[in-house]
C-alpha angles and dihedrals in degrees: 000000000000114000088234098044125069125211116171092197089067095053106030096089091053094051093044087056091047092051091048092047092054094040087231095168101034111107113216099160107068100176101126100317124186101268111211115179139175120199103267115245131251107243098252096149103251136044116249127202092265089060091048093051093047095048095040087058095052093041094052092048094045091050091048094051091046090054088049088061101262125140099238129203109201109160135169135205143154133267088212108164125078148099097274090066090055091049093046091048091050091052091050098042093242137104127268094247095054092045092048093048091051091049092050093051091051095045093047090052091049091050091051091049090053088055097243108168106221130162094240091182085078097049114143132190117199096210093062116101089231087065106034090047084078093051085060091045091054090048089057092047093048091047091053089048092053094250096120126073131185111201146142111260143161101253138185110265127197108202093197096051089034092220141100123260132213115238090255090058093059114090120207113224135168088260094051137271117332138181114271091223106043105010091236114152110265123231134184132256135173111234140153103255143173119244135186107217099233087156088076086071099042095112095043093047089050095047091046091062090073090063096050094093091154092060125089113262090232093061093046090050092048090052092044090054093044092053084048104191114199125183118203141103140291115231116200115214120197113224114226109230142038104304133143087227096058097164134041125199119211124190119219136174090199107060088158088073095056093113088059094062108122099169143010116231125201130197115246088248097051116123093238092049090054091046092051090047090062089072099031119065094188091053091046091052091048092050091050091050091047091051090059091044092246097134136079117263094243094043119117146155128230112229131208091250127096129199131216116228102227093208104042098024090228120148111228134181122259118229133184108221134179092221090068109085120214096217098044117086109324097326090254131093130206097221111224104168096178094060109026126064099216092043089049092052092049093047091050090051092051100034094244123163121269112213120188114216101157123065123196114249093219132049092281110137124198130192099219091194089069105027140004127247104239101173132100119267145127123318121248133174086019102119114231092004097064112131096022120124115247096254094046091047092054091053092046095049090050090054094046104045127066089194092065125074133173113255142173124213134184132212088217113105128200114276111261105211102171116112125180094220139104104226101074143070111302110238105243098233134116120204113220124184090221103034101031119215110000126188118240107246115258090240090062094055134149101054095203128211114255123232111298118261117190112236139148095243129028110334091204090067089059093056106089091180090058098041100046113074143126129274109256089217106043103014094232122133112285141162130246121238106261097198117099128211126270106261090236085076087065093053096043094081108014091111086066094052090057088067093064108005096167097047110125101182098059140011090253140349105268096205092051091047093052091050095046106038141126100056104246097215128011121184126196147112125302089228087081094060096113097025117046098004094052093042095053089053090051093045093052090053093046091049089050092052093052089052101253101109140026100201114085098181108054102191127050101182126025124194118192112205117216128230127275108229131199120193088353096305135093112269108261137158089227090058092045092228100114120136114202113236089232098047093092098028129274098267097041088053093049093047093048098048091050097043098044098075147331109299092250095052128086116237139188121247108229129172091224093058092043089054089052089059090049091050092051091056091050092048094050094045093045093052092054094042092052093047095050093045097052113004103187102178142148132226106212111092120225135189095265089053087059090053091054092045091054092046088055088054092047090051092051091052094046095046091047091053091048093050090050089053096041091245094141092156090061092044089056090048090055090048090052090050094050091046090052091049092050091050090051090047091051092050096043095062139333101296126237106259099227095043095047095043090049090050092054091044090052091049090052091054097041093053095041098086091054100034104022099173091051091047091053093048093050092045092049094050089050089052093241116178114265121326122338087227087067097036123115116263108253119261127206115256094206136044107272101180092123096043096122092048093048093049091049093051094049095045091047091051092051092048091049093051091049091050092050092048091049098043094044091043092231105173100181114019110210096197140353120212119195117192125189122217123266118266095252091063091058089051092051091045093055092047088054094048093050097043124098116250089241092060120106089243100190091053092044091055096042094052087076113095091221089059093046088054090058091050125183095009091058091048092052091048091048090053090050091051091050090055091050099036096121091050098052113121129190116281136186124259114262095259093050093046092050092050092047094051092048090053092046099043091095089070091064092042091052095045097047098028094232144107116281122198124189114203135184118235095263089060097041100077116197092351091069090071089064095051122099132187108283091007112072123197116259129209121182123192 
């Protein structure tokens, strides 16, 4: 490789070996390390750009914190179970395990090529029995704690995947509900299924969101809406007739509209609906169609039953309607068409009466034939409650009626974990005709998957050796459960297994977990808000309640990475717009994805911007190579050397703050700016050896977390001690508390000089004089900044004797400050500003190839009158 040209592909193997040799990324000290974690990948076979962005974020932050002196835990593993592996194996005439192992090998190699610094000694793979044994262990613990239910339920069914889906795995689209994996329309089936009762934690999960200050507001809001807490009342309707289900409870958040109920609607799965269907063939057929999702949303059937409104005494018809969901609320709806949109749509479809019982309190007019009035108001046509406001009426009705009780419901449903697939954790249950479902004893765990047999349905059902067993309780012949667990069970606790991956006596070391958790930084996509991110919060709480863990919130800070776009669309194989992470080189790709935008923002992949990242690497490498080949330097330090030294310090401070806040794009911008300054400094005059070497050394360390191979090459050429990955993060040598102010003053001065030269058409400036303001102006400026806006500012300034001595000029300046009081920003004191401008004057001299003189006010003559704090006067010959 040319000493002036950088190619990461030619050096990456060497530095990977060096990192491995020094165990740079292996954590040995586990006393409360900084835990940096990216959502581990599904084993799809190749890394895509979303993976690269996620893992580049965690890797850069982990490297930065390690250089800051932290013990850092940065592990990696594989989300290795799941239906896609079965499908991929089927397409390739192999088995899921072989396919998964091949994918892992390829993805691990790609990660190493990209320079990701993981502690591979902690690598986990969820499809290994040593891992999923503990899924089964947790199932037993949760079962014993009452957190597992086995029940018949109408479930979401994907006919293409041939498996059930949890509610969170059903995606709502304009064309209906579809599978989150394959986008096939989802139907309904009734099956005996296993559930984790996440609803037991609905209130705690909701309340806990308020404490997750390190999480994006968008994720917290998504979870808040998914939990869907609703406070209202349950109204009990008596059913007229001889039915086993003689009463029906309906939940409502608008008890004030109870007089407007013109029908009672039941879900197709409601007990009364099923009872009525026994005597009504048309109703039975409708319920069967509805169960398979073969009916329109607003369809419904009127039954022979009627219900008695317990508040008004009205007798209303009972319908069975598809829009009423069995697992939401009570599975029954008090239909109030005049004041609820869905009820109005159903009533319009079935020609049911619309009775207004709430009137707006303003001049708002509503045509109830076309839309309902859903706002609060005053009651009308509501018997003794006429004239009451909505809120007051709800309280009064609650007090008056024994058939009404306050109630709280949640949209959140229990977590359905049964999957009719092979490639997952076998559920550790044996079904016995005499004993029912029986847990597999802990001593018999893990229940391992048998050899794979290709079949259309569930391969486990085809394995006689697996299915046929004995009941652990009575010893009689029995059958194993053939459903496997939802793969989100695997990922709900994997961050704990990283802490003690080789432990055989427990899923994780409890003491280590309590010292390490919560995860300090977790990076992943927002699309997992109500899947993985909700489940890990539930799992932590459940583990705490069975005595295995103390921490109930597992993640302190969550970073959602945005999407990488190409031609305006998300990169996708189906859209044929995928860019391979290695197409432009590992380090160019890393540098680009981190410098293009804030981690949480989407950005467009463009060849021009990628080339800019490539050019930056070449510039940084070339600067160091040139310096080390022929270092022509001087020893005597001058004022402009001090300016560069302070700019190095300012850059260190700014980049450190950006790394802390995950603003890698701004960190790269600061690095570019410092590199440009150092090039200008080198070309302006022979640089001071210590200042220039330190600048290059700082650049090597600042870029190392983002471009680790480049950082190592630069550090090595500069003869830095050891590896840059283990080097100390640079510290400023000077106080940089006013860095932003100083930069603003210098940049404003340069812009002002450029404007004057352009407007006055000065082609070849002979001399530039810069004059700072007199001291009294700084005094007046600070009085103005510290004064309240209500103060009579001119009088407040002129009451000072020093201002009175100046006279009219001070009064005019005070008036100017009063007009601009809200715009006044912090400035330096006159001595500090003078010193800054003297140090920075070389920038103007270099740019305009002329002499620059910085003068204090007493030497500036008439020009001093034009100078202001932070904005010196300028005279150009």
